[in-house]
CHARMM internal coordinates of N, CA and C (Angstrom, degrees):
IC EDIT
DIST 1 N 1 CA 1.4479
DIST 1 CA 1 C 1.5675
ANGL 1 N 1 CA 1 C 106.24
DIST 1 C 2 N 1.2788
ANGL 1 CA 1 C 2 N 113.38
DIHE 1 N 1 CA 1 C 2 N 120.91
DIST 2 N 2 CA 1.4588
ANGL 1 C 2 N 2 CA 121.89
DIHE 1 CA 1 C 2 N 2 CA -173.24
DIST 2 CA 2 C 1.5375
ANGL 2 N 2 CA 2 C 111.25
DIHE 1 C 2 N 2 CA 2 C -61.94
DIST 2 C 3 N 1.3695
ANGL 2 CA 2 C 3 N 116.92
DIHE 2 N 2 CA 2 C 3 N -37.12
DIST 3 N 3 CA 1.4338
ANGL 2 C 3 N 3 CA 119.07
DIHE 2 CA 2 C 3 N 3 CA -174.92
DIST 3 CA 3 C 1.5425
ANGL 3 N 3 CA 3 C 114.71
DIHE 2 C 3 N 3 CA 3 C -68.92
DIST 3 C 4 N 1.3324
ANGL 3 CA 3 C 4 N 116.19
DIHE 3 N 3 CA 3 C 4 N -20.93
DIST 4 N 4 CA 1.4979
ANGL 3 C 4 N 4 CA 118.79
DIHE 3 CA 3 C 4 N 4 CA 176.83
DIST 4 CA 4 C 1.4948
ANGL 4 N 4 CA 4 C 112.98
DIHE 3 C 4 N 4 CA 4 C -106.57
DIST 4 C 5 N 1.2921
ANGL 4 CA 4 C 5 N 121.18
DIHE 4 N 4 CA 4 C 5 N 18.28
DIST 5 N 5 CA 1.4888
ANGL 4 C 5 N 5 CA 120.38
DIHE 4 CA 4 C 5 N 5 CA 175.09
DIST 5 CA 5 C 1.5069
ANGL 5 N 5 CA 5 C 109.49
DIHE 4 C 5 N 5 CA 5 C -70.94
DIST 5 C 6 N 1.3030
ANGL 5 CA 5 C 6 N 117.30
DIHE 5 N 5 CA 5 C 6 N 148.00
DIST 6 N 6 CA 1.4843
ANGL 5 C 6 N 6 CA 119.91
DIHE 5 CA 5 C 6 N 6 CA -178.08
DIST 6 CA 6 C 1.5616
ANGL 6 N 6 CA 6 C 111.75
DIHE 5 C 6 N 6 CA 6 C -57.01
DIST 6 C 7 N 1.3581
ANGL 6 CA 6 C 7 N 115.70
DIHE 6 N 6 CA 6 C 7 N -38.90
DIST 7 N 7 CA 1.4499
ANGL 6 C 7 N 7 CA 120.21
DIHE 6 CA 6 C 7 N 7 CA -179.95
DIST 7 CA 7 C 1.5025
ANGL 7 N 7 CA 7 C 112.38
DIHE 6 C 7 N 7 CA 7 C -62.39
DIST 7 C 8 N 1.3036
ANGL 7 CA 7 C 8 N 118.69
DIHE 7 N 7 CA 7 C 8 N -42.77
DIST 8 N 8 CA 1.4283
ANGL 7 C 8 N 8 CA 123.66
DIHE 7 CA 7 C 8 N 8 CA -178.37
DIST 8 CA 8 C 1.5825
ANGL 8 N 8 CA 8 C 108.72
DIHE 7 C 8 N 8 CA 8 C -69.32
DIST 8 C 9 N 1.3660
ANGL 8 CA 8 C 9 N 115.75
DIHE 8 N 8 CA 8 C 9 N -44.92
DIST 9 N 9 CA 1.4220
ANGL 8 C 9 N 9 CA 118.32
DIHE 8 CA 8 C 9 N 9 CA -179.00
DIST 9 CA 9 C 1.5138
ANGL 9 N 9 CA 9 C 113.88
DIHE 8 C 9 N 9 CA 9 C -65.13
DIST 9 C 10 N 1.3724
ANGL 9 CA 9 C 10 N 116.11
DIHE 9 N 9 CA 9 C 10 N -30.61
DIST 10 N 10 CA 1.4605
ANGL 9 C 10 N 10 CA 121.59
DIHE 9 CA 9 C 10 N 10 CA -179.13
DIST 10 CA 10 C 1.5653
ANGL 10 N 10 CA 10 C 111.33
DIHE 9 C 10 N 10 CA 10 C -67.12
DIST 10 C 11 N 1.2862
ANGL 10 CA 10 C 11 N 115.15
DIHE 10 N 10 CA 10 C 11 N -26.82
DIST 11 N 11 CA 1.4822
ANGL 10 C 11 N 11 CA 118.74
DIHE 10 CA 10 C 11 N 11 CA 177.16
DIST 11 CA 11 C 1.5022
ANGL 11 N 11 CA 11 C 113.65
DIHE 10 C 11 N 11 CA 11 C -85.49
DIST 11 C 12 N 1.2584
ANGL 11 CA 11 C 12 N 120.13
DIHE 11 N 11 CA 11 C 12 N -0.88
DIST 12 N 12 CA 1.4785
ANGL 11 C 12 N 12 CA 123.63
DIHE 11 CA 11 C 12 N 12 CA -176.65
DIST 12 CA 12 C 1.5473
ANGL 12 N 12 CA 12 C 107.54
DIHE 11 C 12 N 12 CA 12 C -100.79
DIST 12 C 13 N 1.3530
ANGL 12 CA 12 C 13 N 114.04
DIHE 12 N 12 CA 12 C 13 N 156.00
DIST 13 N 13 CA 1.4610
ANGL 12 C 13 N 13 CA 123.05
DIHE 12 CA 12 C 13 N 13 CA 173.81
DIST 13 CA 13 C 1.5072
ANGL 13 N 13 CA 13 C 106.87
DIHE 12 C 13 N 13 CA 13 C -118.36
DIST 13 C 14 N 1.2801
ANGL 13 CA 13 C 14 N 115.96
DIHE 13 N 13 CA 13 C 14 N 136.48
DIST 14 N 14 CA 1.4677
ANGL 13 C 14 N 14 CA 121.80
DIHE 13 CA 13 C 14 N 14 CA -178.63
DIST 14 CA 14 C 1.5545
ANGL 14 N 14 CA 14 C 110.87
DIHE 13 C 14 N 14 CA 14 C -123.46
DIST 14 C 15 N 1.2851
ANGL 14 CA 14 C 15 N 121.11
DIHE 14 N 14 CA 14 C 15 N 137.76
DIST 15 N 15 CA 1.4429
ANGL 14 C 15 N 15 CA 120.83
DIHE 14 CA 14 C 15 N 15 CA 173.16
DIST 15 CA 15 C 1.5275
ANGL 15 N 15 CA 15 C 108.89
DIHE 14 C 15 N 15 CA 15 C -80.41
DIST 15 C 16 N 1.3436
ANGL 15 CA 15 C 16 N 116.65
DIHE 15 N 15 CA 15 C 16 N 173.92
DIST 16 N 16 CA 1.5071
ANGL 15 C 16 N 16 CA 122.11
DIHE 15 CA 15 C 16 N 16 CA -176.86
DIST 16 CA 16 C 1.5156
ANGL 16 N 16 CA 16 C 110.52
DIHE 15 C 16 N 16 CA 16 C -60.64
DIST 16 C 17 N 1.2888
ANGL 16 CA 16 C 17 N 122.04
DIHE 16 N 16 CA 16 C 17 N -42.28
DIST 17 N 17 CA 1.4856
ANGL 16 C 17 N 17 CA 123.43
DIHE 16 CA 16 C 17 N 17 CA -178.87
DIST 17 CA 17 C 1.5367
ANGL 17 N 17 CA 17 C 109.42
DIHE 16 C 17 N 17 CA 17 C -64.36
DIST 17 C 18 N 1.3263
ANGL 17 CA 17 C 18 N 118.03
DIHE 17 N 17 CA 17 C 18 N -42.51
DIST 18 N 18 CA 1.4650
ANGL 17 C 18 N 18 CA 119.91
DIHE 17 CA 17 C 18 N 18 CA -179.06
DIST 18 CA 18 C 1.5476
ANGL 18 N 18 CA 18 C 110.12
DIHE 17 C 18 N 18 CA 18 C -66.42
DIST 18 C 19 N 1.3745
ANGL 18 CA 18 C 19 N 115.75
DIHE 18 N 18 CA 18 C 19 N -35.77
DIST 19 N 19 CA 1.4749
ANGL 18 C 19 N 19 CA 119.03
DIHE 18 CA 18 C 19 N 19 CA -179.78
DIST 19 CA 19 C 1.5163
ANGL 19 N 19 CA 19 C 108.07
DIHE 18 C 19 N 19 CA 19 C -68.86
DIST 19 C 20 N 1.3179
ANGL 19 CA 19 C 20 N 117.88
DIHE 19 N 19 CA 19 C 20 N -42.42
DIST 20 N 20 CA 1.4689
ANGL 19 C 20 N 20 CA 122.13
DIHE 19 CA 19 C 20 N 20 CA -179.31
DIST 20 CA 20 C 1.5449
ANGL 20 N 20 CA 20 C 109.86
DIHE 19 C 20 N 20 CA 20 C -61.12
DIST 20 C 21 N 1.3829
ANGL 20 CA 20 C 21 N 116.08
DIHE 20 N 20 CA 20 C 21 N -39.86
DIST 21 N 21 CA 1.4356
ANGL 20 C 21 N 21 CA 121.64
DIHE 20 CA 20 C 21 N 21 CA -179.75
DIST 21 CA 21 C 1.5383
ANGL 21 N 21 CA 21 C 110.81
DIHE 20 C 21 N 21 CA 21 C -66.77
DIST 21 C 22 N 1.3156
ANGL 21 CA 21 C 22 N 117.64
DIHE 21 N 21 CA 21 C 22 N -41.69
DIST 22 N 22 CA 1.4367
ANGL 21 C 22 N 22 CA 122.24
DIHE 21 CA 21 C 22 N 22 CA 178.33
DIST 22 CA 22 C 1.5360
ANGL 22 N 22 CA 22 C 111.14
DIHE 21 C 22 N 22 CA 22 C -66.81
DIST 22 C 23 N 1.2950
ANGL 22 CA 22 C 23 N 119.58
DIHE 22 N 22 CA 22 C 23 N -38.21
DIST 23 N 23 CA 1.4968
ANGL 22 C 23 N 23 CA 124.11
DIHE 22 CA 22 C 23 N 23 CA 176.25
DIST 23 CA 23 C 1.4928
ANGL 23 N 23 CA 23 C 108.60
DIHE 22 C 23 N 23 CA 23 C -64.96
DIST 23 C 24 N 1.3810
ANGL 23 CA 23 C 24 N 118.27
DIHE 23 N 23 CA 23 C 24 N -42.13
DIST 24 N 24 CA 1.4718
ANGL 23 C 24 N 24 CA 119.42
DIHE 23 CA 23 C 24 N 24 CA -178.56
DIST 24 CA 24 C 1.5836
ANGL 24 N 24 CA 24 C 109.94
DIHE 23 C 24 N 24 CA 24 C -65.71
DIST 24 C 25 N 1.3812
ANGL 24 CA 24 C 25 N 113.17
DIHE 24 N 24 CA 24 C 25 N -41.60
DIST 25 N 25 CA 1.4627
ANGL 24 C 25 N 25 CA 114.30
DIHE 24 CA 24 C 25 N 25 CA 178.26
DIST 25 CA 25 C 1.4515
ANGL 25 N 25 CA 25 C 113.43
DIHE 24 C 25 N 25 CA 25 C -61.73
DIST 25 C 26 N 1.3446
ANGL 25 CA 25 C 26 N 118.64
DIHE 25 N 25 CA 25 C 26 N -36.81
DIST 26 N 26 CA 1.4520
ANGL 25 C 26 N 26 CA 120.77
DIHE 25 CA 25 C 26 N 26 CA 176.79
DIST 26 CA 26 C 1.4948
ANGL 26 N 26 CA 26 C 115.10
DIHE 25 C 26 N 26 CA 26 C -67.05
DIST 26 C 27 N 1.3259
ANGL 26 CA 26 C 27 N 112.19
DIHE 26 N 26 CA 26 C 27 N -35.19
DIST 27 N 27 CA 1.5170
ANGL 26 C 27 N 27 CA 115.75
DIHE 26 CA 26 C 27 N 27 CA 179.17
DIST 27 CA 27 C 1.4775
ANGL 27 N 27 CA 27 C 110.79
DIHE 26 C 27 N 27 CA 27 C -71.54
DIST 27 C 28 N 1.3579
ANGL 27 CA 27 C 28 N 118.76
DIHE 27 N 27 CA 27 C 28 N -41.44
DIST 28 N 28 CA 1.4721
ANGL 27 C 28 N 28 CA 120.17
DIHE 27 CA 27 C 28 N 28 CA 176.44
DIST 28 CA 28 C 1.4803
ANGL 28 N 28 CA 28 C 114.67
DIHE 27 C 28 N 28 CA 28 C -66.18
DIST 28 C 29 N 1.3636
ANGL 28 CA 28 C 29 N 113.25
DIHE 28 N 28 CA 28 C 29 N -32.21
DIST 29 N 29 CA 1.5124
ANGL 28 C 29 N 29 CA 114.84
DIHE 28 CA 28 C 29 N 29 CA 177.62
DIST 29 CA 29 C 1.5040
ANGL 29 N 29 CA 29 C 108.93
DIHE 28 C 29 N 29 CA 29 C -68.54
DIST 29 C 30 N 1.2538
ANGL 29 CA 29 C 30 N 120.40
DIHE 29 N 29 CA 29 C 30 N -38.21
DIST 30 N 30 CA 1.4783
ANGL 29 C 30 N 30 CA 123.03
DIHE 29 CA 29 C 30 N 30 CA 175.94
DIST 30 CA 30 C 1.5447
ANGL 30 N 30 CA 30 C 111.28
DIHE 29 C 30 N 30 CA 30 C -63.27
DIST 30 C 31 N 1.3076
ANGL 30 CA 30 C 31 N 116.74
DIHE 30 N 30 CA 30 C 31 N -38.10
DIST 31 N 31 CA 1.4870
ANGL 30 C 31 N 31 CA 119.50
DIHE 30 CA 30 C 31 N 31 CA 177.02
DIST 31 CA 31 C 1.5468
ANGL 31 N 31 CA 31 C 111.33
DIHE 30 C 31 N 31 CA 31 C -68.50
DIST 31 C 32 N 1.3090
ANGL 31 CA 31 C 32 N 114.01
DIHE 31 N 31 CA 31 C 32 N -37.04
DIST 32 N 32 CA 1.5021
ANGL 31 C 32 N 32 CA 117.74
DIHE 31 CA 31 C 32 N 32 CA 177.36
DIST 32 CA 32 C 1.5150
ANGL 32 N 32 CA 32 C 110.93
DIHE 31 C 32 N 32 CA 32 C -65.10
DIST 32 C 33 N 1.3023
ANGL 32 CA 32 C 33 N 118.07
DIHE 32 N 32 CA 32 C 33 N -44.10
DIST 33 N 33 CA 1.4865
ANGL 32 C 33 N 33 CA 122.57
DIHE 32 CA 32 C 33 N 33 CA -179.90
DIST 33 CA 33 C 1.4963
ANGL 33 N 33 CA 33 C 106.66
DIHE 32 C 33 N 33 CA 33 C -62.23
DIST 33 C 34 N 1.3358
ANGL 33 CA 33 C 34 N 120.22
DIHE 33 N 33 CA 33 C 34 N -42.94
DIST 34 N 34 CA 1.4685
ANGL 33 C 34 N 34 CA 121.72
DIHE 33 CA 33 C 34 N 34 CA -177.85
DIST 34 CA 34 C 1.5859
ANGL 34 N 34 CA 34 C 108.01
DIHE 33 C 34 N 34 CA 34 C -65.78
DIST 34 C 35 N 1.3076
ANGL 34 CA 34 C 35 N 118.31
DIHE 34 N 34 CA 34 C 35 N -42.50
DIST 35 N 35 CA 1.4236
ANGL 34 C 35 N 35 CA 120.91
DIHE 34 CA 34 C 35 N 35 CA 178.11
DIST 35 CA 35 C 1.5166
ANGL 35 N 35 CA 35 C 113.52
DIHE 34 C 35 N 35 CA 35 C -62.00
DIST 35 C 36 N 1.3084
ANGL 35 CA 35 C 36 N 117.04
DIHE 35 N 35 CA 35 C 36 N -41.35
DIST 36 N 36 CA 1.4908
ANGL 35 C 36 N 36 CA 119.69
DIHE 35 CA 35 C 36 N 36 CA 176.33
DIST 36 CA 36 C 1.4889
ANGL 36 N 36 CA 36 C 112.41
DIHE 35 C 36 N 36 CA 36 C -65.61
DIST 36 C 37 N 1.3382
ANGL 36 CA 36 C 37 N 114.99
DIHE 36 N 36 CA 36 C 37 N -38.00
DIST 37 N 37 CA 1.5175
ANGL 36 C 37 N 37 CA 117.00
DIHE 36 CA 36 C 37 N 37 CA 179.77
DIST 37 CA 37 C 1.4933
ANGL 37 N 37 CA 37 C 111.83
DIHE 36 C 37 N 37 CA 37 C -72.01
DIST 37 C 38 N 1.3451
ANGL 37 CA 37 C 38 N 117.71
DIHE 37 N 37 CA 37 C 38 N -30.99
DIST 38 N 38 CA 1.5325
ANGL 37 C 38 N 38 CA 117.76
DIHE 37 CA 37 C 38 N 38 CA -177.48
DIST 38 CA 38 C 1.5757
ANGL 38 N 38 CA 38 C 111.07
DIHE 37 C 38 N 38 CA 38 C -89.07
DIST 38 C 39 N 1.2866
ANGL 38 CA 38 C 39 N 118.70
DIHE 38 N 38 CA 38 C 39 N -20.63
DIST 39 N 39 CA 1.4981
ANGL 38 C 39 N 39 CA 119.44
DIHE 38 CA 38 C 39 N 39 CA -177.71
DIST 39 CA 39 C 1.5335
ANGL 39 N 39 CA 39 C 113.74
DIHE 38 C 39 N 39 CA 39 C -52.39
DIST 39 C 40 N 1.3580
ANGL 39 CA 39 C 40 N 118.66
DIHE 39 N 39 CA 39 C 40 N -49.94
DIST 40 N 40 CA 1.4351
ANGL 39 C 40 N 40 CA 118.31
DIHE 39 CA 39 C 40 N 40 CA -178.15
DIST 40 CA 40 C 1.5240
ANGL 40 N 40 CA 40 C 110.78
DIHE 39 C 40 N 40 CA 40 C -60.90
DIST 40 C 41 N 1.3536
ANGL 40 CA 40 C 41 N 117.47
DIHE 40 N 40 CA 40 C 41 N -36.62
DIST 41 N 41 CA 1.4731
ANGL 40 C 41 N 41 CA 119.75
DIHE 40 CA 40 C 41 N 41 CA -176.64
DIST 41 CA 41 C 1.5378
ANGL 41 N 41 CA 41 C 109.57
DIHE 40 C 41 N 41 CA 41 C -68.09
DIST 41 C 42 N 1.3625
ANGL 41 CA 41 C 42 N 116.96
DIHE 41 N 41 CA 41 C 42 N -40.90
DIST 42 N 42 CA 1.4695
ANGL 41 C 42 N 42 CA 121.98
DIHE 41 CA 41 C 42 N 42 CA -179.92
DIST 42 CA 42 C 1.5097
ANGL 42 N 42 CA 42 C 106.44
DIHE 41 C 42 N 42 CA 42 C -65.73
DIST 42 C 43 N 1.3099
ANGL 42 CA 42 C 43 N 120.23
DIHE 42 N 42 CA 42 C 43 N -46.12
DIST 43 N 43 CA 1.4995
ANGL 42 C 43 N 43 CA 124.24
DIHE 42 CA 42 C 43 N 43 CA -176.20
DIST 43 CA 43 C 1.5934
ANGL 43 N 43 CA 43 C 108.31
DIHE 42 C 43 N 43 CA 43 C -62.54
DIST 43 C 44 N 1.3377
ANGL 43 CA 43 C 44 N 115.36
DIHE 43 N 43 CA 43 C 44 N -38.23
DIST 44 N 44 CA 1.4952
ANGL 43 C 44 N 44 CA 116.79
DIHE 43 CA 43 C 44 N 44 CA -177.98
DIST 44 CA 44 C 1.4982
ANGL 44 N 44 CA 44 C 109.72
DIHE 43 C 44 N 44 CA 44 C -70.95
DIST 44 C 45 N 1.3191
ANGL 44 CA 44 C 45 N 122.07
DIHE 44 N 44 CA 44 C 45 N -22.88
DIST 45 N 45 CA 1.4324
ANGL 44 C 45 N 45 CA 125.01
DIHE 44 CA 44 C 45 N 45 CA 178.63
DIST 45 CA 45 C 1.4868
ANGL 45 N 45 CA 45 C 114.59
DIHE 44 C 45 N 45 CA 45 C -80.45
DIST 45 C 46 N 1.3449
ANGL 45 CA 45 C 46 N 114.29
DIHE 45 N 45 CA 45 C 46 N -19.76
DIST 46 N 46 CA 1.5303
ANGL 45 C 46 N 46 CA 118.41
DIHE 45 CA 45 C 46 N 46 CA -178.69
DIST 46 CA 46 C 1.5810
ANGL 46 N 46 CA 46 C 113.15
DIHE 45 C 46 N 46 CA 46 C -55.40
DIST 46 C 47 N 1.2474
ANGL 46 CA 46 C 47 N 119.34
DIHE 46 N 46 CA 46 C 47 N -48.68
DIST 47 N 47 CA 1.4716
ANGL 46 C 47 N 47 CA 117.60
DIHE 46 CA 46 C 47 N 47 CA 179.88
DIST 47 CA 47 C 1.5265
ANGL 47 N 47 CA 47 C 114.66
DIHE 46 C 47 N 47 CA 47 C -53.78
DIST 47 C 48 N 1.3283
ANGL 47 CA 47 C 48 N 114.22
DIHE 47 N 47 CA 47 C 48 N -42.90
DIST 48 N 48 CA 1.4852
ANGL 47 C 48 N 48 CA 120.90
DIHE 47 CA 47 C 48 N 48 CA 179.83
DIST 48 CA 48 C 1.5566
ANGL 48 N 48 CA 48 C 109.71
DIHE 47 C 48 N 48 CA 48 C -62.46
DIST 48 C 49 N 1.2837
ANGL 48 CA 48 C 49 N 115.85
DIHE 48 N 48 CA 48 C 49 N -39.34
DIST 49 N 49 CA 1.4808
ANGL 48 C 49 N 49 CA 120.57
DIHE 48 CA 48 C 49 N 49 CA -179.68
DIST 49 CA 49 C 1.5311
ANGL 49 N 49 CA 49 C 109.68
DIHE 48 C 49 N 49 CA 49 C -62.53
DIST 49 C 50 N 1.3392
ANGL 49 CA 49 C 50 N 115.09
DIHE 49 N 49 CA 49 C 50 N -43.87
DIST 50 N 50 CA 1.4274
ANGL 49 C 50 N 50 CA 119.95
DIHE 49 CA 49 C 50 N 50 CA -176.87
DIST 50 CA 50 C 1.5870
ANGL 50 N 50 CA 50 C 110.58
DIHE 49 C 50 N 50 CA 50 C -72.34
DIST 50 C 51 N 1.2898
ANGL 50 CA 50 C 51 N 116.70
DIHE 50 N 50 CA 50 C 51 N -35.42
DIST 51 N 51 CA 1.4384
ANGL 50 C 51 N 51 CA 120.84
DIHE 50 CA 50 C 51 N 51 CA 174.70
DIST 51 CA 51 C 1.5342
ANGL 51 N 51 CA 51 C 112.40
DIHE 50 C 51 N 51 CA 51 C -62.99
DIST 51 C 52 N 1.3735
ANGL 51 CA 51 C 52 N 116.82
DIHE 51 N 51 CA 51 C 52 N -40.24
DIST 52 N 52 CA 1.3720
ANGL 51 C 52 N 52 CA 122.84
DIHE 51 CA 51 C 52 N 52 CA -179.38
DIST 52 CA 52 C 1.5344
ANGL 52 N 52 CA 52 C 110.64
DIHE 51 C 52 N 52 CA 52 C -69.75
DIST 52 C 53 N 1.3223
ANGL 52 CA 52 C 53 N 116.93
DIHE 52 N 52 CA 52 C 53 N -38.71
DIST 53 N 53 CA 1.4427
ANGL 52 C 53 N 53 CA 122.15
DIHE 52 CA 52 C 53 N 53 CA 175.29
DIST 53 CA 53 C 1.4915
ANGL 53 N 53 CA 53 C 115.44
DIHE 52 C 53 N 53 CA 53 C -64.19
DIST 53 C 54 N 1.3889
ANGL 53 CA 53 C 54 N 116.00
DIHE 53 N 53 CA 53 C 54 N -39.02
DIST 54 N 54 CA 1.4275
ANGL 53 C 54 N 54 CA 120.84
DIHE 53 CA 53 C 54 N 54 CA -177.40
DIST 54 CA 54 C 1.5347
ANGL 54 N 54 CA 54 C 113.35
DIHE 53 C 54 N 54 CA 54 C -74.12
DIST 54 C 55 N 1.3523
ANGL 54 CA 54 C 55 N 114.93
DIHE 54 N 54 CA 54 C 55 N -25.68
DIST 55 N 55 CA 1.4955
ANGL 54 C 55 N 55 CA 117.79
DIHE 54 CA 54 C 55 N 55 CA 176.49
DIST 55 CA 55 C 1.4408
ANGL 55 N 55 CA 55 C 115.70
DIHE 54 C 55 N 55 CA 55 C -85.61
DIST 55 C 56 N 1.3776
ANGL 55 CA 55 C 56 N 116.83
DIHE 55 N 55 CA 55 C 56 N -10.03
DIST 56 N 56 CA 1.4758
ANGL 55 C 56 N 56 CA 117.81
DIHE 55 CA 55 C 56 N 56 CA -175.54
DIST 56 CA 56 C 1.5172
ANGL 56 N 56 CA 56 C 114.26
DIHE 55 C 56 N 56 CA 56 C -82.01
END
COOR INIT
IC SEED 1 N 1 CA 1 C
IC BUILD
């Protein structure tokens, strides 16, 4: 994506609110990637949880 290349961004000036928004977007994107990566692992553990609860 041309608009997010380091050279393009280096030529831009951002105010404090815009920088805070960009930082928050990056943080939430990281959380989203972590959630997507962990979801299959959590879902695969569910049957074991139910088996353990049924046998107790």
